N, C-alpha and C positions, 0 to 999 in steps of 0.2 A: 327553355329547359331541354337539354339533350337527353332523349329517352334511350339512347344506345349505351350499352355497358362498355367501358373501356376494356382493353385487351387483358389486363390483369384480372379483372372481375369475371370476364368470360372464361379465362383459364381456371379460375377458382370454381366456377360452376361446373366445368368439365371434371375437375378433381372430385367434387362432391358426388357427381353422378357416378363416376367410376367406383368410388368408395361404397356407395349404396348398392351398386350392382354386385360388388364382390362380397360385402359384409352383411347386408340385410338379409336375414333368412327368408326364403320364399314363403314358408308356411306362416311366418309371423306377419309378413306383408298381406298375405291372403286373409289372415285373421282380422287385421286392421280394416281392410276394405270391406269385409263382410260384417263389420261392426260386432264381431264376437267379443265377449268380455275378456279383457286381457288379465292374466294372472299377475300376481306380484313378481313371480319368477320371470315372466315375459318382459316386464318393464325393467327389472333389475338387470337382466341379461343384456338388453339393448343399451342401458346406461353403461355397463361395463365395457361393451364394445366401443362405444364412443369415447369413454375415458381412456382406453388403451390407445386410441388414435390422438388423444389430446383435444377432442372436440366436445366433450360433455358440458363444459362451462364456457360457452362462447363469449359471454360478457365479462368474465373474470379477468383481472390482470394476470400476466404470465407469472408474476412473483408468487401467486397463490395456486398456480397450476392450471390457469385458464388459457383459452385460446387468444384472448384479447382482440377479437374481431371488431371491425367497425360495423356500423348499423347496416350498411349495404351487404356486407358479407353475411351477417346474421339473417337478413331478409332472403338472400339467395339460398342459404342452407335450409331455412324453413320451407321455402317454396319447393325445393327439390325433394325434401323429405315428404311433403304432402303428396307430391306427384308419384313418388315411389311407394307410398303406403307404409312409411315408417311410423312407429309409435311416437306420439308427441312426448318430448322430454317432460317428466314430472317437474313442475316449476318451483314447488314450495321452498325447498332448501336451496336449490341452485340459483334461481332467478329472483326470488323474493327475499328470503332471510339473509342469504350471503351478502348482498350489497349493503344491507342494514348493518350487519356485523362489521364489514370492512370499514364503514364510515363512522359508526357510533359504538361498536362493541369494544370491550376491554381487550388488551393483548392476550390475556388468558383465554377469553372466549374465542378469539380468532384462532389461536394456536390449537385449541381443542376441537372446535366444531368444524372449521373449514375443511381440514383433511378428511374428517369423517363424512361430510356431505359429499365430497368428491369420490371417495372410495365406496360409498354406499353403506357405510356402517350405521348411519342414521337415516331414517325415513321421516321427513318432517311433514306436518300438516298445518293448516292455518286456522287459528282461533280468533276470528274477527266477528262474523255475523252472529246475532242472537235472535230469538223469536220476536223481540220488540225493537231490534236495532239492526236493520239491514242497510238500506241506502242512508238512513239517519244513524250512522254508525256511532256518532259521538254520544248517543243516548244509552250506550251499553250499560248493563247492570251487574255483570260479573265482578265481584268484589275481591280484593286482596288486602288483607290486614296484616301489618307487620307485627310479629311476636318474636322478639330477640333476633336470632340469625336466620329466621324463616318468614315467609309470607304464608298466610292461610287463605286459600282460594276457595270461594263458593260461587256457584252460578251455572250457567248453561251456554254453550255455543251450538250453532246449527249450520246446516249445509256444509259440513266439514268434509271436503272432498278427499276421498281415499284415506280417511282417518282410520279405517279398519286395518290398514297396513302399517300405520305410523307407530314409531316408538317415541317420537318427540313432537311437541306442538308449540308454536310461538303464539302467544296470546296477548290481546289487549285486555287489561283489567283496570277497574276503578280503584285507585288508592286514596283519593280524596274526594268524598261526595259533597263537600261544602263549597267548592269553588265552581266556576264556570265549567260546563261539561268537558270541553276540550282540554282544560288545564288540570284535570284530576285523573288522567289516564296514564298507566305505565305499561311497559312492554316486557313480558316475562317469557322465559324459556322453561317449559315444563316437561318432565319425563312422563310419558303416557302410561308407564308401568307403576306410577305412584299410587298408593292406597287412596281410595276415594274417587277414582276416575272411572266412569262408565261410558262405554260407546254403544249407541243403539243405531241400527241401520235405518236409513230412509230409502225405500224402493221407488225409483223414478217411473215416469210414464212408460218408458221402454222396457220395464221389468228388471232393470239392472240395479245392483247395489253399488252406487257410486258415491253417495254422500251419507252423512251421519249426523246424529245429535251427540254431543259430548257433555256429560254432566260432571261437575266438580263439587265434592262434598268434603269440606275441611281438608283439602289437599295441601300438604306441606311442600313449599318450594324454597330452596336455599336462596338467600339474599344475593349471592354471587350470580344467580341466574337472571338478575335484572339487567336489561340492556340499557346503557346510558344512565340518565338520571331519573329518579322517581318523579312521576307526574309530567314527564316530557315525552311520554309515549306517542301522543298525537303527532308530534313532529316526525317521529320515526315511522309511524303508520302512513303518513302522507308520502314520505320518501319511498317507502315500499310500494305504494300504489302506482308510482310513476314507472316502476319496473314491472308490476303486474300487467300494466296496460301496453307494454311493448308488444308490437305485433297484434294489437287488439283487432285490427281490421280483418285478419284472417284471410288475406288475399289468396294465399297458396291453397287453403282448404276450399275456397270458393272456386278457384280455377280447376282443381281436381274434381269437384262436385259437378261443375258445368260440363266437363268432358264426359263424365259418367251419365249425365242426363241426355246428352247427345247420342251416346251409344245406345241407351235404352230406347230413345225415340226413333232411332233407325231400325231397331229390332221389333218394336211394337207396331201394330197396325191400327189405322183409323179409316173406316169406309173403304177397305181394300187397298189402301196405300200406307207407306210408312208414316208413322205419327209425325215425324219431323217435317213432313210435307203438308200437314194440316195447317191452314193459314192462321187459325186462332192460336194454336199451340206455338207455331213458329214465331208469331208476333210477340208472344209473351217471352219466349226463349230469347229472342233478339233484344228485347228491352233489358232483360237480366244481363245479357252479355255486354251490352253497351254501358250499363251502369257499372259493371265489374271493370271494364276497361278504364272508365273514368276514375273509379276508386283506385285502381292499380297505379294510374298516373299520379294521383294525389298522394298516394302512399309513398311512391318513389321520391316525390318532391320533398315530403316531410322527412323521409329517411335520409336523403342527401343533406338536408339542413342539419339533422342530428349528427351526421358524420362530420359536418363542419363545425360542430360544437354548439349548435343552437338547440336549446331544450324545447321540445314540443309543449305547447300550452293547450289552448282550446282545440287545437287541431286533433289531439288524441280523442277528444269527445266526439268530434265530427266523424273521425274514422270509425269509432266504436259504433255509433248510431247507424251509419250507412252500411258498414261492413256486416252488421248483424241482420239488417233488413235484407241485404242481398243473399246472405247464406240461407236465411229462412225461406226466401222466395225460391232458391234453387232446390231446397228440400221439398217444397210444395210441388214444384214442377216434376220432380222425380216421383213423388207419391201419385200424382195425377197420371203420369206416364205409364205406371205399372197397373193402374186401375184396380180391379178386384184382388189382384195379388198382394196389395198392400193391406187387405182387410184382416188376415190372421194376426193374432197377437204376436208381437215381434219376437219374443223369446221362443215361440213355437217354430218360427221360421229359421232362426239362426243358431239355436243352441241344441246340444244333445244329439241323439241319433234319430230324430224325427225325419221322415221323408220330406224333402223340400217342397214347398208350396209354390208351384210355378217355376219359372227359370231362375237360375242361381242369382242373377243380378237383382231379382225382386226382393230377396230375403232381407237385406239390410235397410231397405228404403223406409219402411214405417218406423223402424228403430231410430234412424237418423232424423226423421221428421219430428218424432215425439221428443227425443233427447234435446234437440237443438231449439225447442221452444224456450229453453232457459237462456239462450244467448242474449236476448234483449233485457234480461234481468241481472245476470251476474256481472261483476266488474263495474258496478254502478249502473243502475237501470237506465234505459234509454230516456225515460221521462226526466230523471235527474240530469243526464248529460245534456238534454235539450235546454234545461234550466241554466246550466253552466254556460252553454253557448249564448243564450239570450243575455245573460248577465254580463259576460265578458266582451261580447261583440256588439250587442245592441243596447247596452245600458239598461236591461230589463230588471 
């Protein structure tokens, strides 16, 4: 495998860097690096900047207003954005729902929703997980019963990321409880302003309101908001998950995190010397860097295969497991590097007008460590991914 980028991809990387240097607001990049909570306006503003450039929907076909990048271009873009401190593109409408609508939606749904996703008229969230249906998603209990030209929806979704900002939610609902679990699920598009919907915040370990519970109490949903066929939603859900797991390894975030740890370790002291010269810390840092280099190589190999038209299979599970382990190790190294400065409650260090506790680089460390404990759970827990690997590669 040739690990060198060809000239056209190197030129594309330079184009992305120049764009980020010119268009990414410095105060927004600082906010991202300091792990301060981004407002809805922050995220919408960055989306609008990317949309003006034509880069907001890298995986969309050009006929729908997308950039139609190949997998390598998308990887380069995400890598450079992580390095520059750009906000991550909110994926729910752009990278998850849109591909489903393009493949399975009606022409009316495509014509109505796709432009609104691109222009920011709709903010979508994902209604998949439930209190008793996380990794075992097919056991979901939220019901949708058809009454005339509407479905009546009752139930609960949880871990609904950024649902407090959303005006729309795409939901998996059970429309036939008498058949095999996977065969009785449908895919509905629901207006979050409908009577009977309640959103309750879930505050995470880092003190941030990122996820929510969403309750449905006799919510009326027009039948035309059904995507595809009734009881075929599991097919569409699996298709969506292949897009959710694009870039699941998080190589760009790990590379940026590793560089941050090195800067901290050069600034912090251990026994009168820079921490980076401490043999125990340096050895652990080296192991993380070696693992990350190996992951990056594997990621490029799989991306190059995807660019050639080969769909990733069990490899996405392997990238997910190893990528999250490495990111959490880097978070832990940063936490250990700042020592006692990581002890204050994260929101006290990074929000409001409080005096900083320790050097500026210490503020976001604990928040990053606590928030990223979730990495090994969402997108299919690492335990589930290991089971997939065993079953598909070792006949387990």
